[in-house]
N, C-alpha and C positions, 0 to 999 in steps of 0.2 A: 829526304832522309826521316825515318819515322822513328821515335823513340818515346818510352813512357818512364818519366823521372817521379820516383815516389820517395818523398821526403820524412824522414824522422822529425819529431817536433822538438822534444824536450832536448836541451843540451846540443841539438844540431841547428834548430832555427832560434831557439829561445832560451834565456836563463829565467827559469820559473821562480827562483829565489826562495825555495823551500815551500813555496804554495802549493805544490802538488802533493807533498807528504800531509799537508793541513786539510787537503781535500780527503783523502783518504781516511784520516783520523775522524774528520767531522761525519762521514758517512758511516763509518763503523760506530760511532757513538750514537748517531740517529737510529741506527737499527738494533743497537744493543742495549743503549742507556748507560753504557760505560765507555770512560776514556782509554783508548789502549795503552797498553803497558810499554810500547815502544812504537818507534816509528815503522810505517810500512818499508817493505823491502821492494824497491822499484829497479832501477837499473835494465832498462831493456825489456822489462817484464810488461806482459798485457794486463789491463785492468782487471780482467777475470782472475788472472793467476794471482795478482797482488792481493786482491780481496779475499781469494779463497785462502791464501797463506796466512793472512792476517787473523782470519777466522779460527784457523787450525793451530795456529801458535798460543791463541788463547782457549783451545780446547772447546769450542764453541761449533755447533751445527750451522753450516753456511746456509743463508736464506736463500729463497728463489732469486734467481738472476735478475728477473725483472724488479725485484724489491731493491736489491743492490744497484741497480743501474739507475734507478730513479734517486736512490739517495746520493749517487755520485754526482748525478744531474745538478741536483738541488745544491750541492756543495760546492760544486764548479761554478755555477750562476753566482751564488752569492759572494764568491771571492774574485770576480771580476776586476773590481776596482783596486783590489789589494794586490793582485798580480800586476796589473797596470803600474801601480805606484812603485811596486819592489822590484818587479823583474824588467826584463830588457830583451829587445831582438839582439842577436848575436852578431857580430861584426860580418858585414856582407850579405847577411841572411836576405835583406829586403830586396838588393841589387841582384842576388843570385836568382830570387824567386821570378823577378820581373823579367830577366833575360831569359829565362827557360820558358815562361809562359807566353813570351812573345814570338817563339820560333814556331814557324809553320811546320805542322806535321808532327809535333812534340805535344805529349801529354804531361801536364803537371799535376800531381796529386800527392796524397800522404799514405803513409803506411806507419801507423802509430799503435802504441799500445792503449793510448786514450780510448775512451767511447766517443762516438761523434760529437756530441754536445759540447764536451770538454776539449776536444780538439780544435772546435771553433772558438770557444772562450780564449783558448791560449794563443791562437793566432789572431783573432780579432782585438785583443788587449794591446797589440803592437802594430794594427794596420796592415796584417800579412794575410788575412783571410781571403781576399779577393783575387790573389794570384795561384790560388790552387782549385781544382775540380774536386769538390768533397763527394760528390755523387759516384765518382770511380773510385774511391781510396778504399783502404782496409783499416779496421780499427779494433780496439780491444774487446768489443762487443762480438766480433766475429770469429773469434777463436781463443782458445786457452794459451796455446804456444804462438810465439811469433812466428814462426816458420809457416804456420797455417794460413797466415794473411797474404802471403804472396800470391798465392792461387786465387785468393779471394779478389785481390784487386786485379790481377790478370784477366779473370772471366768477366769482371765489370768494364774493364777498358774495353776489351773485344766486343762486348755488347753495344757500348755506346759510341764507340769511335771506329771508323773505318780503317783500321791499322791492318797490315798484313799479318798472317798468323805468325811469321817470324820476327816481327819486329821487336827489337830488344828492349828490355826492361831493366832498369837500373835503380838500385836503392842507394840513397844518401843517409848516413847514420854515423853514429859516434859511439856504438859499443860492439864488442865481440858478437852479442845476440845479432844485431843488425847484419853483420858480415856472416853468420852461419845461417840466418834466416834467408839470405839471398842466395848464397852458394847451394843450400840445400834444395832449392826450388828452382835452380838453373837460370837465376837471374844474375846480373852483374852488381857490383857494389862500389861506391865512393865512400871512404870512411874518412870522418875530419875527427880529428883529436881535440874536440871541444868540450868533451865531458871529462870524466875521470880517468879515461884510459889514454896512454902514450900513443904516438904513431907506431912505436915499436910492438905494443901489445896489440893493436890493430892489425899490424903486418902479421904477427903471428898467428893471428886468427883465421888468417887467409886473405885479406885484404890486398890486391896488388895495387891499387892506387889508394894512398893515404895522404890527405891534406891537413895542414896545421889548423885552418879553419877555411870560411867561405869568403875571406876578403877579397881574394884575388879572382875576380869574375871572369877574366880572360882565361886564367889557368882552368878553372872548372869548366867553362865552355869546350875548352880544347880536350878534356878528357870525356865529356859528353858526347862532343862530334865523333871522336874517336871510336866510342861505343857504338854511336848510331850508325857508323860506316861498317859495323861488324869487324 
């Protein structure tokens, strides 16, 4: 059975304990010389969209993306220890990643709004980075809207791995934006209510499978195997 599993990071695999918003604020300050008037609006958005909205809210012209990305990378690298100290891997995340990564014919990667460097920082802070193939994931630097990222990851996986063209792809995430991104791109989705959205909200967004969290590895694998069998 072949399957591609793409994991969201924040509030799906880890609790960043507010460090993400500090990264955006620090990058904004580095680029403008001013502290933002309020926190960045995140909740399933890509880094490109988060920073664009932050500049727009302050009536400022958005700098070139290369400058924004560099500022985000620097801010993320500086906060690695802070993230490690304050944040945590969510229940079952490590076990789930190990189980999926160890399955023959399965590809385990990420679909995240974070830029690649900060995706690595967030997973490495809790020893989770070795269980995913970053080279075939999709990141917040690959598009503005989350739905754009599914096609990016699908193309990278097909180029890198000998998967059949119709091999299923499933997103695991905690927000309605994850659900919408998967469904709009013809992918499957497993939603987990480990963020601010309830199981009911995620089901209303269109997720057929909604789990309270990732703590039951056997249950997660059951749903993934069912998807892999089409």
